[in-house]
N, C-alpha and C positions, 0 to 999 in steps of 0.2 A: 376252500374246497375247489378242486379243479372243475373246469367246465367240461361237459361231455362233448367230444368232437367226433365227427364221422369223416371218412375219407371220400374223396371224389377224384375221378379221372376226367380231366377237361381236355378235349381234343381241340387244338388250335390250328389256324392256317399257317402260322409261322411262329417259331419259338421266341422270337424277339418280343412278340406281343404278350408273352406270358407274364412279363413283369407287371402288367396292368392288373393281374389277378390278385396281387398282394393285398389289396384293400378288402377282399372277401374272406381271407383266411390265411393260414400258414402254408406256404409252398414247401413241399418236401423234396420234390424231384422234378426236373424239367428234361424231357427227352428231346434232343435235337434231331435225332434220326427219325423217330416215329411221330414227332410233333404232338406230344401230349404233356400235361402237367399233372403230377400227383400232388394233391393238397388236402388239408384238413380244414373243415369249417365247423362252426358251432351247430350242435344238433338241434337247438331250439329254433334256429332260423334257416334250417336246411332247405325247405321247399322254396322259400322266397329267394334265397341265394341262387338256387339252381335256375329259377325262372329269370332272374336278373342276368345271370351269366349267359343263358341261351340267347338272350336278345342282343348280346354284344356281336359286332360285325366280324370279329376275328375268331370267334368260337364256333366250331362246327358241331360239336356234340358234347354232352355232359353225362357221365355215368356214375352211379353210386357204387361205393364199395360194399360188398356183402361180407367183409371179413368179420365184422362184429356179430354176425349171425352164425358163424361156424363154432361149434362147441369145442372147447379146448380141454375138457376133463373127460378122460377115457376110463370108465368104470369097468367095462367088460372086456378089457384087453386080455388076450390069451398070453400066458407067460411063455417066454422063449426057452425051449428045452435045451438048446445048445448053450445058452448063457448060463443056465442053471448047472449044467454039467461042468462047464469051465470053472464056475465058482466053487463047486464041490471038490474038483480036482485040485484047485489052488489051495483050498482050505486043508485038504489032506496032506499036500506037500509041505505047507507051512507047519502043520502039526508035527510031521516027521522031522523036519529040520530043527524045530524047537527041541524035540526030544533028544536028538543027537547032540545039539549044543549043550543041553543040560547035562547029559551024561559025560561029555568031554570036560565040561567045567567042573563037575563034581569029582571026576577022576583025577584031574590035575590038582585039585585042592587037597585030596587025600594023600598025595605024595609027599 
């Protein structure tokens, strides 16, 4: 089974020092322009890892990701009327095309 991991944004003084963060978790992205590292760490040891990282001399700030708190299932979403109209229009056009093809095919078979 997979370990549960949570995301962190670690702000560093210089991106070269970001390589030293590999021992704490998996580095996903290093921004050279904004001087931060997006990384994943184990959820079980998250608090201890954050405390340890904040004590490093090249780390200025550590922020937790709140992505896991955002719901991704949308039950009460309103249906898009424009899309429904497009689907109905496409359905009627396909049915009409099918009927014309069937009549042409049956007419050519009768000859």
